[in-house]
C-alpha positions in Angstrom: -129.5 -51.5 89.4 -131.7 -49.0 91.1 -134.1 -48.2 88.2 -136.8 -50.4 89.6 -136.9 -48.1 92.8 -137.3 -45.0 90.6 -140.1 -46.7 88.6 -141.8 -47.7 91.9 -141.7 -44.1 93.2 -143.3 -42.8 89.9 -145.9 -45.4 90.2 -146.5 -44.8 93.9 -146.8 -41.0 93.8 -149.5 -39.8 91.4 -149.0 -36.8 89.3 -149.4 -33.7 91.4 -152.2 -32.1 89.3 -154.4 -34.9 90.2 -154.0 -34.5 94.0 -156.0 -32.2 96.4 -154.1 -29.8 98.6 -154.2 -32.3 101.5 -152.9 -35.1 99.3 -150.2 -32.8 98.1 -149.2 -32.2 101.7 -149.2 -35.9 102.5 -147.1 -36.6 99.3 -144.5 -33.9 100.4 -144.1 -35.6 103.9 -143.9 -39.0 102.4 -141.2 -37.9 99.8 -139.3 -36.0 102.5 -138.9 -39.3 104.4 -137.9 -41.2 101.3 -135.4 -38.4 100.4 -134.0 -38.6 104.1 -133.5 -42.3 103.6 -131.9 -42.0 100.4 -129.5 -39.3 101.5 -128.5 -41.5 104.5 -127.7 -44.4 102.2 -125.9 -42.2 99.8 -123.7 -40.7 102.5 -123.0 -44.3 103.8 -121.9 -45.3 100.3 -119.8 -42.2 99.9 -118.1 -42.9 103.1 -117.4 -46.6 102.2 -116.0 -45.6 98.9 -113.6 -43.0 100.5 -112.5 -45.4 103.2 -111.7 -48.0 100.7 -109.6 -45.7 98.5 -107.8 -44.4 101.5 -107.0 -47.9 102.6 -105.6 -48.7 99.1 -103.6 -45.5 98.7 -102.4 -44.2 102.3 -100.0 -45.5 104.8 -101.0 -45.5 108.4 -99.6 -42.1 109.2 -101.3 -40.5 106.4 -104.9 -41.7 107.3 -107.1 -38.8 108.4 -105.1 -36.2 106.6 -106.3 -34.5 103.4 -102.9 -35.0 101.8 -103.7 -38.6 101.1 -104.0 -39.6 97.4 -107.1 -41.9 98.3 -109.1 -38.8 99.2 -108.2 -37.2 95.9 -109.2 -40.4 94.0 -112.4 -40.7 95.9 -113.3 -37.2 95.2 -112.7 -37.7 91.4 -114.8 -40.8 91.3 -117.8 -39.3 93.3 -117.6 -36.0 91.3 -117.7 -38.0 88.0 -120.5 -40.4 89.3 -122.6 -37.6 90.6 -121.7 -35.0 87.9 -120.8 -32.5 90.3 -117.6 -30.5 91.2 -114.7 -32.1 92.9 -114.9 -29.5 95.7 -118.5 -30.7 96.3 -117.5 -34.2 96.4 -115.0 -33.5 99.1 -117.7 -31.9 101.0 -119.9 -34.9 100.6 -117.1 -37.2 101.9 -116.8 -34.9 104.9 -120.5 -35.1 105.5 -120.5 -38.7 105.1 -117.7 -39.1 107.6 -119.5 -36.8 110.1 -122.7 -38.9 109.6 -120.7 -42.2 110.0 -118.5 -41.3 113.0 -120.9 -38.8 114.7 -118.3 -36.0 115.1 -118.6 -32.6 113.9 
């Protein structure tokens, strides 16, 4: 689904060896902006997946607590999708919620 975006990036940003120092700086700035936008979207997706799993697995009094099975399921799915440790996936969920709800 997102392969075209990766190809666009490769086509848009030339090989570093072909760039001058000033062009390398410009490329770094542009890539940092793209990276920020991608990270924002990734956190939004993570927050939504966690919210969906919690809604499917937790009753009203469990929502917001870390003993809810929905959080564990989301951590497992995220860690598998991103090939990272489950603990890291839990950290990403926390960051995603901080980003979504503006608390922290």
